[in-house]
C-alpha positions in Angstrom: 23.6 1.8 22.0 20.1 0.9 20.2 19.5 2.5 17.0 16.0 2.8 15.3 16.1 3.1 11.6 13.5 4.5 9.3 12.0 2.1 6.7 9.4 1.6 4.2 8.0 -1.6 2.6 8.3 -1.5 -1.3 6.1 -3.7 -3.2 6.4 -4.3 -7.0 3.0 -3.5 -8.7 1.3 -3.5 -12.0 -0.9 -0.5 -10.9 0.8 1.3 -8.0 -2.2 3.9 -7.6 -4.8 1.1 -7.4 -2.6 -0.8 -4.8 -1.9 2.3 -2.8 -5.6 3.0 -2.7 -6.4 -0.7 -1.7 -3.9 -0.8 1.2 -4.7 2.8 2.4 -8.4 1.5 2.7 -7.4 -1.6 4.3 -5.1 -0.3 7.0 -6.8 3.1 7.6 -3.7 4.9 5.9 -3.7 7.9 3.7 -2.7 7.8 0.1 0.4 10.1 -0.1 -0.1 13.3 -2.0 2.9 14.2 -4.0 1.0 16.7 -6.2 2.7 19.9 -5.1 6.3 18.4 -5.7 5.1 16.9 -9.1 3.6 20.2 -10.1 6.7 22.1 -9.1 9.1 19.7 -10.9 6.9 19.9 -14.1 6.9 23.7 -14.0 10.6 23.8 -13.7 11.0 21.4 -16.7 12.8 19.0 -14.4 10.6 16.0 -15.2 8.8 15.1 -18.4 5.0 15.0 -18.6 5.1 11.3 -19.4 6.5 10.6 -15.9 3.3 11.8 -14.3 -0.4 10.9 -14.3 -3.6 12.0 -12.5 -4.6 9.4 -9.6 -6.8 9.9 -6.6 -7.9 13.3 -7.9 -4.6 15.0 -8.3 -1.3 14.9 -10.2 1.0 11.9 -9.2 4.0 10.0 -10.2 3.1 7.5 -13.0 5.1 4.7 -11.7 5.0 5.1 -7.9 2.3 5.6 -5.3 2.4 5.2 -1.5 0.1 4.9 1.5 1.3 6.2 4.8 0.0 6.1 8.5 -2.0 9.2 8.9 -0.6 9.9 12.2 3.2 9.7 11.2 5.1 12.8 10.0 5.6 13.5 6.4 7.5 16.1 4.4 5.2 18.9 3.7 7.0 19.9 0.4 6.9 16.5 -1.2 4.1 14.8 0.7 6.5 11.8 1.3 5.7 9.9 4.5 8.6 9.8 7.0 7.0 6.9 9.2 5.1 3.7 8.6 4.8 3.6 4.7 4.1 1.2 1.9 5.5 2.3 -1.5 4.2 0.6 -4.7 6.4 0.8 -7.8 5.4 -0.2 -11.3 7.2 -3.2 -12.7 6.6 -4.8 -16.2 6.3 -8.4 -15.1 3.4 -10.0 -13.3 3.6 -11.8 -9.9 4.3 -15.5 -10.6 5.1 -17.0 -7.2 4.1 -16.9 -3.5 5.2 -14.1 -1.5 8.3 -14.3 0.5 7.2 -11.5 2.9 3.7 -10.6 3.6 1.5 -8.2 5.9 -0.6 -9.7 8.7 -3.6 -7.5 9.4 -5.1 -7.9 12.9 -8.9 -7.5 13.3 -10.3 -6.3 16.6 -11.3 -9.3 18.8 -14.4 -11.1 17.5 -14.5 -9.0 14.3 -12.5 -11.1 11.9 -15.5 -12.1 9.6 -16.7 -8.4 9.6 -13.1 -7.2 8.6 -12.9 -10.1 6.0 -16.1 -8.7 4.4 -14.8 -5.1 4.4 -11.5 -6.2 2.8 -13.2 -8.3 0.1 -15.4 -5.1 -0.7 -12.1 -3.2 -1.1 -10.9 -5.8 -3.7 -9.5 -8.6 -1.6 -10.0 -12.3 -2.3 -10.2 -14.9 0.5 -8.0 -17.9 -0.4 -8.5 -20.2 2.6 -9.0 -20.4 6.4 -6.3 -21.8 8.5 -7.0 -23.4 11.8 -3.9 -24.9 13.6 -2.8 -25.7 17.1 -1.1 -22.3 17.1 -4.0 -20.3 16.0 -6.4 -19.4 13.3 -6.4 -16.8 10.6 -7.6 -16.2 7.0 -5.3 -16.0 4.1 -6.3 -13.4 1.5 -5.0 -11.9 -1.7 -4.9 -8.2 -2.5 -6.1 -7.0 -6.0 -2.8 -7.9 -7.4 -2.5 -11.4 -6.0 -0.2 -10.7 -3.0 -1.1 -12.9 -0.1 -1.7 -11.5 3.3 -3.1 -12.8 6.6 -6.1 -11.7 8.6 -5.7 -12.6 12.3 
């Protein structure tokens, strides 16, 4: 019997809202809107005001932000994605070493240069071009220095 499990990729971050915005723009995803749940919990006194902030034009969790695929299901009460999703969580320490896991972004055929320009415009930085027997790609960094590849 084959089982498919739900998953999300969790990324440590200094600014989860900026990261969610960058990756939503990079991948064509949507920044999750958890404002209804946040407002409901604040009104009930279940969470302190200090656990929240305003980001992307709405109330949000201070230390968490996510980007989800716009066509995947999501919980309408919480705004939480139930499919392809990147969750950014605030951590106090900065990134210090190379990623052990990274995202590969695939540009349409013949459009790697155009896509690289678009990603740089969103806040990425090109680190290097790789051209090996097995293929070629660009290595970039997101705004917080997390490496990713553009194929």
